[in-house]
mmCIF file of the N, C-alpha and C atoms, coordinates in Angstrom:
data_MODEL
# 
_entry.id   MODEL 
# 
loop_
_atom_site.group_PDB 
_atom_site.id 
_atom_site.type_symbol 
_atom_site.label_atom_id 
_atom_site.label_alt_id 
_atom_site.label_comp_id 
_atom_site.label_asym_id 
_atom_site.label_entity_id 
_atom_site.label_seq_id 
_atom_site.pdbx_PDB_ins_code 
_atom_site.Cartn_x 
_atom_site.Cartn_y 
_atom_site.Cartn_z 
_atom_site.occupancy 
_atom_site.B_iso_or_equiv 
_atom_site.pdbx_formal_charge 
_atom_site.auth_seq_id 
_atom_site.auth_comp_id 
_atom_site.auth_asym_id 
_atom_site.auth_atom_id 
_atom_site.pdbx_PDB_model_num 
ATOM 1   N N  . MET A 1 1  ? -13.808 -20.509 16.488  1.00 0.00 ? 1  MET A N  1 
ATOM 2   C CA . MET A 1 1  ? -12.842 -19.506 16.867  1.00 0.00 ? 1  MET A CA 1 
ATOM 3   C C  . MET A 1 1  ? -12.981 -18.309 15.912  1.00 0.00 ? 1  MET A C  1 
ATOM 4   N N  . PRO A 1 2  ? -13.074 -17.089 16.447  1.00 0.00 ? 2  PRO A N  1 
ATOM 5   C CA . PRO A 1 2  ? -13.263 -15.923 15.579  1.00 0.00 ? 2  PRO A CA 1 
ATOM 6   C C  . PRO A 1 2  ? -12.020 -15.622 14.743  1.00 0.00 ? 2  PRO A C  1 
ATOM 7   N N  . LYS A 1 3  ? -12.285 -15.084 13.559  1.00 0.00 ? 3  LYS A N  1 
ATOM 8   C CA . LYS A 1 3  ? -11.202 -14.719 12.654  1.00 0.00 ? 3  LYS A CA 1 
ATOM 9   C C  . LYS A 1 3  ? -10.489 -13.487 13.210  1.00 0.00 ? 3  LYS A C  1 
ATOM 10  N N  . PRO A 1 4  ? -9.152  -13.439 13.162  1.00 0.00 ? 4  PRO A N  1 
ATOM 11  C CA . PRO A 1 4  ? -8.458  -12.265 13.686  1.00 0.00 ? 4  PRO A CA 1 
ATOM 12  C C  . PRO A 1 4  ? -8.800  -11.019 12.884  1.00 0.00 ? 4  PRO A C  1 
ATOM 13  N N  . LYS A 1 5  ? -8.869  -9.887  13.565  1.00 0.00 ? 5  LYS A N  1 
ATOM 14  C CA . LYS A 1 5  ? -9.218  -8.628  12.934  1.00 0.00 ? 5  LYS A CA 1 
ATOM 15  C C  . LYS A 1 5  ? -8.079  -8.183  12.006  1.00 0.00 ? 5  LYS A C  1 
ATOM 16  N N  . GLN A 1 6  ? -8.437  -7.744  10.812  1.00 0.00 ? 6  GLN A N  1 
ATOM 17  C CA . GLN A 1 6  ? -7.446  -7.286  9.853   1.00 0.00 ? 6  GLN A CA 1 
ATOM 18  C C  . GLN A 1 6  ? -7.030  -5.858  10.209  1.00 0.00 ? 6  GLN A C  1 
ATOM 19  N N  . THR A 1 7  ? -5.733  -5.627  10.347  1.00 0.00 ? 7  THR A N  1 
ATOM 20  C CA . THR A 1 7  ? -5.245  -4.288  10.671  1.00 0.00 ? 7  THR A CA 1 
ATOM 21  C C  . THR A 1 7  ? -5.285  -3.403  9.426   1.00 0.00 ? 7  THR A C  1 
ATOM 22  N N  . LYS A 1 8  ? -5.190  -2.114  9.639   1.00 0.00 ? 8  LYS A N  1 
ATOM 23  C CA . LYS A 1 8  ? -5.183  -1.185  8.508   1.00 0.00 ? 8  LYS A CA 1 
ATOM 24  C C  . LYS A 1 8  ? -3.926  -1.390  7.666   1.00 0.00 ? 8  LYS A C  1 
ATOM 25  N N  . THR A 1 9  ? -2.814  -1.674  8.311   1.00 0.00 ? 9  THR A N  1 
ATOM 26  C CA . THR A 1 9  ? -1.581  -1.939  7.570   1.00 0.00 ? 9  THR A CA 1 
ATOM 27  C C  . THR A 1 9  ? -1.744  -3.165  6.690   1.00 0.00 ? 9  THR A C  1 
ATOM 28  N N  . GLU A 1 10 ? -2.368  -4.190  7.209   1.00 0.00 ? 10 GLU A N  1 
ATOM 29  C CA . GLU A 1 10 ? -2.595  -5.413  6.424   1.00 0.00 ? 10 GLU A CA 1 
ATOM 30  C C  . GLU A 1 10 ? -3.552  -5.129  5.263   1.00 0.00 ? 10 GLU A C  1 
ATOM 31  N N  . LYS A 1 11 ? -4.562  -4.313  5.503   1.00 0.00 ? 11 LYS A N  1 
ATOM 32  C CA . LYS A 1 11 ? -5.512  -3.959  4.441   1.00 0.00 ? 11 LYS A CA 1 
ATOM 33  C C  . LYS A 1 11 ? -4.791  -3.228  3.309   1.00 0.00 ? 11 LYS A C  1 
ATOM 34  N N  . VAL A 1 12 ? -3.893  -2.290  3.664   1.00 0.00 ? 12 VAL A N  1 
ATOM 35  C CA . VAL A 1 12 ? -3.115  -1.564  2.660   1.00 0.00 ? 12 VAL A CA 1 
ATOM 36  C C  . VAL A 1 12 ? -2.192  -2.523  1.920   1.00 0.00 ? 12 VAL A C  1 
ATOM 37  N N  . ARG A 1 13 ? -1.548  -3.444  2.644   1.00 0.00 ? 13 ARG A N  1 
ATOM 38  C CA . ARG A 1 13 ? -0.651  -4.406  2.022   1.00 0.00 ? 13 ARG A CA 1 
ATOM 39  C C  . ARG A 1 13 ? -1.387  -5.243  0.981   1.00 0.00 ? 13 ARG A C  1 
ATOM 40  N N  . VAL A 1 14 ? -2.596  -5.665  1.299   1.00 0.00 ? 14 VAL A N  1 
ATOM 41  C CA . VAL A 1 14 ? -3.407  -6.453  0.366   1.00 0.00 ? 14 VAL A CA 1 
ATOM 42  C C  . VAL A 1 14 ? -3.769  -5.611  -0.868  1.00 0.00 ? 14 VAL A C  1 
ATOM 43  N N  . MET A 1 15 ? -4.124  -4.340  -0.654  1.00 0.00 ? 15 MET A N  1 
ATOM 44  C CA . MET A 1 15 ? -4.459  -3.468  -1.783  1.00 0.00 ? 15 MET A CA 1 
ATOM 45  C C  . MET A 1 15 ? -3.258  -3.274  -2.714  1.00 0.00 ? 15 MET A C  1 
ATOM 46  N N  . LEU A 1 16 ? -2.084  -3.131  -2.128  1.00 0.00 ? 16 LEU A N  1 
ATOM 47  C CA . LEU A 1 16 ? -0.880  -2.902  -2.926  1.00 0.00 ? 16 LEU A CA 1 
ATOM 48  C C  . LEU A 1 16 ? -0.392  -4.175  -3.614  1.00 0.00 ? 16 LEU A C  1 
ATOM 49  N N  . ALA A 1 17 ? -0.786  -5.327  -3.111  1.00 0.00 ? 17 ALA A N  1 
ATOM 50  C CA . ALA A 1 17 ? -0.368  -6.597  -3.703  1.00 0.00 ? 17 ALA A CA 1 
ATOM 51  C C  . ALA A 1 17 ? -1.179  -6.949  -4.946  1.00 0.00 ? 17 ALA A C  1 
ATOM 52  N N  . ARG A 1 18 ? -2.288  -6.256  -5.164  1.00 0.00 ? 18 ARG A N  1 
ATOM 53  C CA . ARG A 1 18 ? -3.098  -6.511  -6.366  1.00 0.00 ? 18 ARG A CA 1 
ATOM 54  C C  . ARG A 1 18 ? -2.308  -6.117  -7.603  1.00 0.00 ? 18 ARG A C  1 
ATOM 55  N N  . PRO A 1 19 ? -2.555  -6.776  -8.737  1.00 0.00 ? 19 PRO A N  1 
ATOM 56  C CA . PRO A 1 19 ? -1.817  -6.436  -9.972  1.00 0.00 ? 19 PRO A CA 1 
ATOM 57  C C  . PRO A 1 19 ? -1.948  -4.967  -10.380 1.00 0.00 ? 19 PRO A C  1 
ATOM 58  N N  . GLN A 1 20 ? -3.113  -4.364  -10.167 1.00 0.00 ? 20 GLN A N  1 
ATOM 59  C CA . GLN A 1 20 ? -3.311  -2.972  -10.543 1.00 0.00 ? 20 GLN A CA 1 
ATOM 60  C C  . GLN A 1 20 ? -2.792  -2.004  -9.494  1.00 0.00 ? 20 GLN A C  1 
ATOM 61  N N  . GLY A 1 21 ? -2.449  -2.487  -8.305  1.00 0.00 ? 21 GLY A N  1 
ATOM 62  C CA . GLY A 1 21 ? -1.971  -1.626  -7.233  1.00 0.00 ? 21 GLY A CA 1 
ATOM 63  C C  . GLY A 1 21 ? -3.084  -0.769  -6.669  1.00 0.00 ? 21 GLY A C  1 
ATOM 64  N N  . ALA A 1 22 ? -2.713  0.388   -6.092  1.00 0.00 ? 22 ALA A N  1 
ATOM 65  C CA . ALA A 1 22 ? -3.698  1.295   -5.496  1.00 0.00 ? 22 ALA A CA 1 
ATOM 66  C C  . ALA A 1 22 ? -3.131  2.708   -5.477  1.00 0.00 ? 22 ALA A C  1 
ATOM 67  N N  . SER A 1 23 ? -4.027  3.680   -5.554  1.00 0.00 ? 23 SER A N  1 
ATOM 68  C CA . SER A 1 23 ? -3.617  5.080   -5.459  1.00 0.00 ? 23 SER A CA 1 
ATOM 69  C C  . SER A 1 23 ? -3.707  5.520   -3.997  1.00 0.00 ? 23 SER A C  1 
ATOM 70  N N  . VAL A 1 24 ? -3.054  6.625   -3.685  1.00 0.00 ? 24 VAL A N  1 
ATOM 71  C CA . VAL A 1 24 ? -3.131  7.170   -2.326  1.00 0.00 ? 24 VAL A CA 1 
ATOM 72  C C  . VAL A 1 24 ? -4.583  7.492   -1.987  1.00 0.00 ? 24 VAL A C  1 
ATOM 73  N N  . GLU A 1 25 ? -5.324  8.036   -2.946  1.00 0.00 ? 25 GLU A N  1 
ATOM 74  C CA . GLU A 1 25 ? -6.732  8.376   -2.699  1.00 0.00 ? 25 GLU A CA 1 
ATOM 75  C C  . GLU A 1 25 ? -7.562  7.140   -2.369  1.00 0.00 ? 25 GLU A C  1 
ATOM 76  N N  . ALA A 1 26 ? -7.344  6.047   -3.101  1.00 0.00 ? 26 ALA A N  1 
ATOM 77  C CA . ALA A 1 26 ? -8.093  4.809   -2.841  1.00 0.00 ? 26 ALA A CA 1 
ATOM 78  C C  . ALA A 1 26 ? -7.758  4.251   -1.461  1.00 0.00 ? 26 ALA A C  1 
ATOM 79  N N  . ILE A 1 27 ? -6.485  4.337   -1.077  1.00 0.00 ? 27 ILE A N  1 
ATOM 80  C CA . ILE A 1 27 ? -6.081  3.848   0.247   1.00 0.00 ? 27 ILE A CA 1 
ATOM 81  C C  . ILE A 1 27 ? -6.713  4.713   1.333   1.00 0.00 ? 27 ILE A C  1 
ATOM 82  N N  . CYS A 1 28 ? -6.705  6.037   1.128   1.00 0.00 ? 28 CYS A N  1 
ATOM 83  C CA . CYS A 1 28 ? -7.328  6.965   2.093   1.00 0.00 ? 28 CYS A CA 1 
ATOM 84  C C  . CYS A 1 28 ? -8.795  6.620   2.314   1.00 0.00 ? 28 CYS A C  1 
ATOM 85  N N  . LYS A 1 29 ? -9.525  6.365   1.221   1.00 0.00 ? 29 LYS A N  1 
ATOM 86  C CA . LYS A 1 29 ? -10.946 6.010   1.333   1.00 0.00 ? 29 LYS A CA 1 
ATOM 87  C C  . LYS A 1 29 ? -11.131 4.694   2.060   1.00 0.00 ? 29 LYS A C  1 
ATOM 88  N N  . ALA A 1 30 ? -10.269 3.716   1.789   1.00 0.00 ? 30 ALA A N  1 
ATOM 89  C CA . ALA A 1 30 ? -10.418 2.383   2.366   1.00 0.00 ? 30 ALA A CA 1 
ATOM 90  C C  . ALA A 1 30 ? -10.160 2.358   3.872   1.00 0.00 ? 30 ALA A C  1 
ATOM 91  N N  . ILE A 1 31 ? -9.194  3.158   4.342   1.00 0.00 ? 31 ILE A N  1 
ATOM 92  C CA . ILE A 1 31 ? -8.847  3.075   5.762   1.00 0.00 ? 31 ILE A CA 1 
ATOM 93  C C  . ILE A 1 31 ? -9.189  4.332   6.554   1.00 0.00 ? 31 ILE A C  1 
ATOM 94  N N  . GLY A 1 32 ? -9.646  5.389   5.851   1.00 0.00 ? 32 GLY A N  1 
ATOM 95  C CA . GLY A 1 32 ? -10.096 6.592   6.556   1.00 0.00 ? 32 GLY A CA 1 
ATOM 96  C C  . GLY A 1 32 ? -8.965  7.449   7.092   1.00 0.00 ? 32 GLY A C  1 
ATOM 97  N N  . TRP A 1 33 ? -7.823  7.429   6.436   1.00 0.00 ? 33 TRP A N  1 
ATOM 98  C CA . TRP A 1 33 ? -6.679  8.230   6.874   1.00 0.00 ? 33 TRP A CA 1 
ATOM 99  C C  . TRP A 1 33 ? -6.442  9.388   5.933   1.00 0.00 ? 33 TRP A C  1 
ATOM 100 N N  . GLN A 1 34 ? -5.696  10.369  6.407   1.00 0.00 ? 34 GLN A N  1 
ATOM 101 C CA . GLN A 1 34 ? -5.259  11.508  5.607   1.00 0.00 ? 34 GLN A CA 1 
ATOM 102 C C  . GLN A 1 34 ? -4.146  11.058  4.650   1.00 0.00 ? 34 GLN A C  1 
ATOM 103 N N  . PRO A 1 35 ? -3.930  11.788  3.547   1.00 0.00 ? 35 PRO A N  1 
ATOM 104 C CA . PRO A 1 35 ? -2.879  11.400  2.597   1.00 0.00 ? 35 PRO A CA 1 
ATOM 105 C C  . PRO A 1 35 ? -1.477  11.313  3.214   1.00 0.00 ? 35 PRO A C  1 
ATOM 106 N N  . HIS A 1 36 ? -1.129  12.219  4.134   1.00 0.00 ? 36 HIS A N  1 
ATOM 107 C CA . HIS A 1 36 ? 0.212   12.161  4.720   1.00 0.00 ? 36 HIS A CA 1 
ATOM 108 C C  . HIS A 1 36 ? 0.400   10.899  5.567   1.00 0.00 ? 36 HIS A C  1 
ATOM 109 N N  . SER A 1 37 ? -0.646  10.442  6.220   1.00 0.00 ? 37 SER A N  1 
ATOM 110 C CA . SER A 1 37 ? -0.569  9.207   6.994   1.00 0.00 ? 37 SER A CA 1 
ATOM 111 C C  . SER A 1 37 ? -0.486  8.001   6.073   1.00 0.00 ? 37 SER A C  1 
ATOM 112 N N  . THR A 1 38 ? -1.164  8.077   4.948   1.00 0.00 ? 38 THR A N  1 
ATOM 113 C CA . THR A 1 38 ? -1.120  6.996   3.964   1.00 0.00 ? 38 THR A CA 1 
ATOM 114 C C  . THR A 1 38 ? 0.281   6.861   3.387   1.00 0.00 ? 38 THR A C  1 
ATOM 115 N N  . ARG A 1 39 ? 0.916   7.988   3.081   1.00 0.00 ? 39 ARG A N  1 
ATOM 116 C CA . ARG A 1 39 ? 2.290   7.926   2.570   1.00 0.00 ? 39 ARG A CA 1 
ATOM 117 C C  . ARG A 1 39 ? 3.236   7.388   3.633   1.00 0.00 ? 39 ARG A C  1 
ATOM 118 N N  . ALA A 1 40 ? 2.968   7.686   4.894   1.00 0.00 ? 40 ALA A N  1 
ATOM 119 C CA . ALA A 1 40 ? 3.802   7.168   5.981   1.00 0.00 ? 40 ALA A CA 1 
ATOM 120 C C  . ALA A 1 40 ? 3.700   5.643   6.067   1.00 0.00 ? 40 ALA A C  1 
ATOM 121 N N  . ILE A 1 41 ? 2.514   5.087   5.836   1.00 0.00 ? 41 ILE A N  1 
ATOM 122 C CA . ILE A 1 41 ? 2.368   3.633   5.881   1.00 0.00 ? 41 ILE A CA 1 
ATOM 123 C C  . ILE A 1 41 ? 3.122   2.982   4.716   1.00 0.00 ? 41 ILE A C  1 
ATOM 124 N N  . LEU A 1 42 ? 3.192   3.677   3.569   1.00 0.00 ? 42 LEU A N  1 
ATOM 125 C CA . LEU A 1 42 ? 3.989   3.175   2.448   1.00 0.00 ? 42 LEU A CA 1 
ATOM 126 C C  . LEU A 1 42 ? 5.468   3.126   2.839   1.00 0.00 ? 42 LEU A C  1 
ATOM 127 N N  . SER A 1 43 ? 5.937   4.151   3.523   1.00 0.00 ? 43 SER A N  1 
ATOM 128 C CA . SER A 1 43 ? 7.319   4.168   4.000   1.00 0.00 ? 43 SER A CA 1 
ATOM 129 C C  . SER A 1 43 ? 7.559   3.047   5.006   1.00 0.00 ? 43 SER A C  1 
ATOM 130 N N  . GLY A 1 44 ? 6.586   2.823   5.875   1.00 0.00 ? 44 GLY A N  1 
ATOM 131 C CA . GLY A 1 44 ? 6.710   1.749   6.859   1.00 0.00 ? 44 GLY A CA 1 
ATOM 132 C C  . GLY A 1 44 ? 6.802   0.385   6.206   1.00 0.00 ? 44 GLY A C  1 
ATOM 133 N N  . LEU A 1 45 ? 6.038   0.164   5.148   1.00 0.00 ? 45 LEU A N  1 
ATOM 134 C CA . LEU A 1 45 ? 6.115   -1.104  4.429   1.00 0.00 ? 45 LEU A CA 1 
ATOM 135 C C  . LEU A 1 45 ? 7.490   -1.268  3.784   1.00 0.00 ? 45 LEU A C  1 
ATOM 136 N N  . ARG A 1 46 ? 8.028   -0.177  3.242   1.00 0.00 ? 46 ARG A N  1 
ATOM 137 C CA . ARG A 1 46 ? 9.379   -0.238  2.660   1.00 0.00 ? 46 ARG A CA 1 
ATOM 138 C C  . ARG A 1 46 ? 10.406  -0.590  3.727   1.00 0.00 ? 46 ARG A C  1 
ATOM 139 N N  . LYS A 1 47 ? 10.290  0.022   4.893   1.00 0.00 ? 47 LYS A N  1 
ATOM 140 C CA . LYS A 1 47 ? 11.229  -0.264  5.990   1.00 0.00 ? 47 LYS A CA 1 
ATOM 141 C C  . LYS A 1 47 ? 11.103  -1.702  6.465   1.00 0.00 ? 47 LYS A C  1 
ATOM 142 N N  . ALA A 1 48 ? 9.899   -2.281  6.315   1.00 0.00 ? 48 ALA A N  1 
ATOM 143 C CA . ALA A 1 48 ? 9.677   -3.671  6.716   1.00 0.00 ? 48 ALA A CA 1 
ATOM 144 C C  . ALA A 1 48 ? 10.223  -4.656  5.685   1.00 0.00 ? 48 ALA A C  1 
ATOM 145 N N  . GLY A 1 49 ? 10.741  -4.148  4.559   1.00 0.00 ? 49 GLY A N  1 
ATOM 146 C CA . GLY A 1 49 ? 11.359  -5.016  3.572   1.00 0.00 ? 49 GLY A CA 1 
ATOM 147 C C  . GLY A 1 49 ? 10.579  -5.215  2.291   1.00 0.00 ? 49 GLY A C  1 
ATOM 148 N N  . TYR A 1 50 ? 9.405   -4.626  2.188   1.00 0.00 ? 50 TYR A N  1 
ATOM 149 C CA . TYR A 1 50 ? 8.628   -4.726  0.948   1.00 0.00 ? 50 TYR A CA 1 
ATOM 150 C C  . TYR A 1 50 ? 9.208   -3.772  -0.089  1.00 0.00 ? 50 TYR A C  1 
ATOM 151 N N  . THR A 1 51 ? 9.153   -4.162  -1.350  1.00 0.00 ? 51 THR A N  1 
ATOM 152 C CA . THR A 1 51 ? 9.519   -3.265  -2.431  1.00 0.00 ? 51 THR A CA 1 
ATOM 153 C C  . THR A 1 51 ? 8.229   -2.670  -2.969  1.00 0.00 ? 51 THR A C  1 
ATOM 154 N N  . VAL A 1 52 ? 8.033   -1.371  -2.701  1.00 0.00 ? 52 VAL A N  1 
ATOM 155 C CA . VAL A 1 52 ? 6.835   -0.665  -3.140  1.00 0.00 ? 52 VAL A CA 1 
ATOM 156 C C  . VAL A 1 52 ? 7.261   0.260   -4.275  1.00 0.00 ? 52 VAL A C  1 
ATOM 157 N N  . GLU A 1 53 ? 6.697   0.030   -5.447  1.00 0.00 ? 53 GLU A N  1 
ATOM 158 C CA . GLU A 1 53 ? 7.044   0.843   -6.599  1.00 0.00 ? 53 GLU A CA 1 
ATOM 159 C C  . GLU A 1 53 ? 5.901   1.777   -6.953  1.00 0.00 ? 53 GLU A C  1 
ATOM 160 N N  . ARG A 1 54 ? 6.290   2.939   -7.454  1.00 0.00 ? 54 ARG A N  1 
ATOM 161 C CA . ARG A 1 54 ? 5.322   3.961   -7.855  1.00 0.00 ? 54 ARG A CA 1 
ATOM 162 C C  . ARG A 1 54 ? 5.283   4.031   -9.370  1.00 0.00 ? 54 ARG A C  1 
ATOM 163 N N  . GLN A 1 55 ? 4.067   3.977   -9.913  1.00 0.00 ? 55 GLN A N  1 
ATOM 164 C CA . GLN A 1 55 ? 3.867   4.144   -11.348 1.00 0.00 ? 55 GLN A CA 1 
ATOM 165 C C  . GLN A 1 55 ? 3.308   5.543   -11.536 1.00 0.00 ? 55 GLN A C  1 
ATOM 166 N N  . ALA A 1 56 ? 4.059   6.382   -12.255 1.00 0.00 ? 56 ALA A N  1 
ATOM 167 C CA . ALA A 1 56 ? 3.649   7.775   -12.450 1.00 0.00 ? 56 ALA A CA 1 
ATOM 168 C C  . ALA A 1 56 ? 2.306   7.838   -13.167 1.00 0.00 ? 56 ALA A C  1 
ATOM 169 N N  . ALA A 1 57 ? 1.575   8.891   -12.851 1.00 0.00 ? 57 ALA A N  1 
ATOM 170 C CA . ALA A 1 57 ? 0.255   9.096   -13.450 1.00 0.00 ? 57 ALA A CA 1 
ATOM 171 C C  . ALA A 1 57 ? 0.383   9.350   -14.941 1.00 0.00 ? 57 ALA A C  1 
ATOM 172 N N  . ALA A 1 58 ? -0.554  8.807   -15.687 1.00 0.00 ? 58 ALA A N  1 
ATOM 173 C CA . ALA A 1 58 ? -0.609  9.059   -17.133 1.00 0.00 ? 58 ALA A CA 1 
ATOM 174 C C  . ALA A 1 58 ? -1.470  10.292  -17.361 1.00 0.00 ? 58 ALA A C  1 
ATOM 175 N N  . GLY A 1 59 ? -0.881  11.354  -17.851 1.00 0.00 ? 59 GLY A N  1 
ATOM 176 C CA . GLY A 1 59 ? -1.633  12.590  -18.057 1.00 0.00 ? 59 GLY A CA 1 
ATOM 177 C C  . GLY A 1 59 ? -1.597  13.470  -16.821 1.00 0.00 ? 59 GLY A C  1 
ATOM 178 N N  . ASN A 1 60 ? -2.087  14.675  -16.937 1.00 0.00 ? 60 ASN A N  1 
ATOM 179 C CA . ASN A 1 60 ? -2.044  15.632  -15.826 1.00 0.00 ? 60 ASN A CA 1 
ATOM 180 C C  . ASN A 1 60 ? -3.054  15.325  -14.727 1.00 0.00 ? 60 ASN A C  1 
ATOM 181 N N  . GLY A 1 61 ? -4.203  14.769  -15.077 1.00 0.00 ? 61 GLY A N  1 
ATOM 182 C CA . GLY A 1 61 ? -5.248  14.548  -14.092 1.00 0.00 ? 61 GLY A CA 1 
ATOM 183 C C  . GLY A 1 61 ? -5.186  13.198  -13.407 1.00 0.00 ? 61 GLY A C  1 
ATOM 184 N N  . GLY A 1 62 ? -4.284  12.340  -13.834 1.00 0.00 ? 62 GLY A N  1 
ATOM 185 C CA . GLY A 1 62 ? -4.224  10.994  -13.280 1.00 0.00 ? 62 GLY A CA 1 
ATOM 186 C C  . GLY A 1 62 ? -3.529  10.937  -11.935 1.00 0.00 ? 62 GLY A C  1 
ATOM 187 N N  . GLU A 1 63 ? -3.682  9.827   -11.269 1.00 0.00 ? 63 GLU A N  1 
ATOM 188 C CA . GLU A 1 63 ? -3.044  9.609   -9.976  1.00 0.00 ? 63 GLU A CA 1 
ATOM 189 C C  . GLU A 1 63 ? -1.949  8.567   -10.112 1.00 0.00 ? 63 GLU A C  1 
ATOM 190 N N  . SER A 1 64 ? -0.908  8.716   -9.318  1.00 0.00 ? 64 SER A N  1 
ATOM 191 C CA . SER A 1 64 ? 0.138   7.705   -9.284  1.00 0.00 ? 64 SER A CA 1 
ATOM 192 C C  . SER A 1 64 ? -0.411  6.451   -8.622  1.00 0.00 ? 64 SER A C  1 
ATOM 193 N N  . LEU A 1 65 ? 0.041   5.308   -9.096  1.00 0.00 ? 65 LEU A N  1 
ATOM 194 C CA . LEU A 1 65 ? -0.353  4.034   -8.508  1.00 0.00 ? 65 LEU A CA 1 
ATOM 195 C C  . LEU A 1 65 ? 0.851   3.415   -7.818  1.00 0.00 ? 65 LEU A C  1 
ATOM 196 N N  . TYR A 1 66 ? 0.597   2.771   -6.700  1.00 0.00 ? 66 TYR A N  1 
ATOM 197 C CA . TYR A 1 66 ? 1.644   2.108   -5.936  1.00 0.00 ? 66 TYR A CA 1 
ATOM 198 C C  . TYR A 1 66 ? 1.321   0.625   -5.911  1.00 0.00 ? 66 TYR A C  1 
ATOM 199 N N  . ARG A 1 67 ? 2.372   -0.203  -5.978  1.00 0.00 ? 67 ARG A N  1 
ATOM 200 C CA . ARG A 1 67 ? 2.156   -1.645  -5.890  1.00 0.00 ? 67 ARG A CA 1 
ATOM 201 C C  . ARG A 1 67 ? 3.379   -2.296  -5.269  1.00 0.00 ? 67 ARG A C  1 
ATOM 202 N N  . ILE A 1 68 ? 3.129   -3.395  -4.573  1.00 0.00 ? 68 ILE A N  1 
ATOM 203 C CA . ILE A 1 68 ? 4.220   -4.185  -3.992  1.00 0.00 ? 68 ILE A CA 1 
ATOM 204 C C  . ILE A 1 68 ? 4.734   -5.107  -5.079  1.00 0.00 ? 68 ILE A C  1 
ATOM 205 N N  . THR A 1 69 ? 6.040   -5.004  -5.356  1.00 0.00 ? 69 THR A N  1 
ATOM 206 C CA . THR A 1 69 ? 6.643   -5.854  -6.380  1.00 0.00 ? 69 THR A CA 1 
ATOM 207 C C  . THR A 1 69 ? 7.505   -6.960  -5.794  1.00 0.00 ? 69 THR A C  1 
ATOM 208 N N  . ALA A 1 70 ? 7.835   -6.849  -4.500  1.00 0.00 ? 70 ALA A N  1 
ATOM 209 C CA . ALA A 1 70 ? 8.626   -7.905  -3.844  1.00 0.00 ? 70 ALA A CA 1 
ATOM 210 C C  . ALA A 1 70 ? 8.316   -7.922  -2.356  1.00 0.00 ? 70 ALA A C  1 
ATOM 211 N N  . GLU A 1 71 ? 8.163   -9.127  -1.829  1.00 0.00 ? 71 GLU A N  1 
ATOM 212 C CA . GLU A 1 71 ? 7.920   -9.327  -0.405  1.00 0.00 ? 71 GLU A CA 1 
ATOM 213 C C  . GLU A 1 71 ? 9.262   -9.323  0.328   1.00 0.00 ? 71 GLU A C  1 
ATOM 214 N N  . PRO A 1 72 ? 9.263   -9.081  1.641   1.00 0.00 ? 72 PRO A N  1 
ATOM 215 C CA . PRO A 1 72 ? 10.529  -9.140  2.377   1.00 0.00 ? 72 PRO A CA 1 
ATOM 216 C C  . PRO A 1 72 ? 11.074  -10.571 2.370   1.00 0.00 ? 72 PRO A C  1 
ATOM 217 N N  . GLU A 1 73 ? 12.401  -10.669 2.340   1.00 0.00 ? 73 GLU A N  1 
ATOM 218 C CA . GLU A 1 73 ? 13.011  -11.987 2.402   1.00 0.00 ? 73 GLU A CA 1 
ATOM 219 C C  . GLU A 1 73 ? 12.897  -12.504 3.822   1.00 0.00 ? 73 GLU A C  1 
ATOM 220 N N  . THR A 1 74 ? 12.567  -13.772 3.951   1.00 0.00 ? 74 THR A N  1 
ATOM 221 C CA . THR A 1 74 ? 12.408  -14.355 5.270   1.00 0.00 ? 74 THR A CA 1 
ATOM 222 C C  . THR A 1 74 ? 13.753  -14.805 5.807   1.00 0.00 ? 74 THR A C  1 
ATOM 223 N N  . ALA A 1 75 ? 13.973  -14.581 7.077   1.00 0.00 ? 75 ALA A N  1 
ATOM 224 C CA . ALA A 1 75 ? 15.220  -15.000 7.730   1.00 0.00 ? 75 ALA A CA 1 
ATOM 225 C C  . ALA A 1 75 ? 15.128  -16.494 8.036   1.00 0.00 ? 75 ALA A C  1 
ATOM 226 N N  . GLU A 1 76 ? 16.187  -17.179 7.780   1.00 0.00 ? 76 GLU A N  1 
ATOM 227 C CA . GLU A 1 76 ? 16.190  -18.627 8.038   1.00 0.00 ? 76 GLU A CA 1 
ATOM 228 C C  . GLU A 1 76 ? 16.802  -18.965 9.351   1.00 0.00 ? 76 GLU A C  1 
# 
């Protein structure tokens, strides 16, 4: 049986679940979207119940990193 295709949202979720998180630029490269669409997917994950935190860039040239710090609570 073939493995189900990974959606772009799932790919972003996996990137954000890593300990180091991901920058908007890294997400854009991975899924081929514009930065405004990438930020929209971050908002969508928040609306779905994920806690997505932003770590401010260190220095002027750095990029902010985003990471998932909490999964949505499951309904019983």
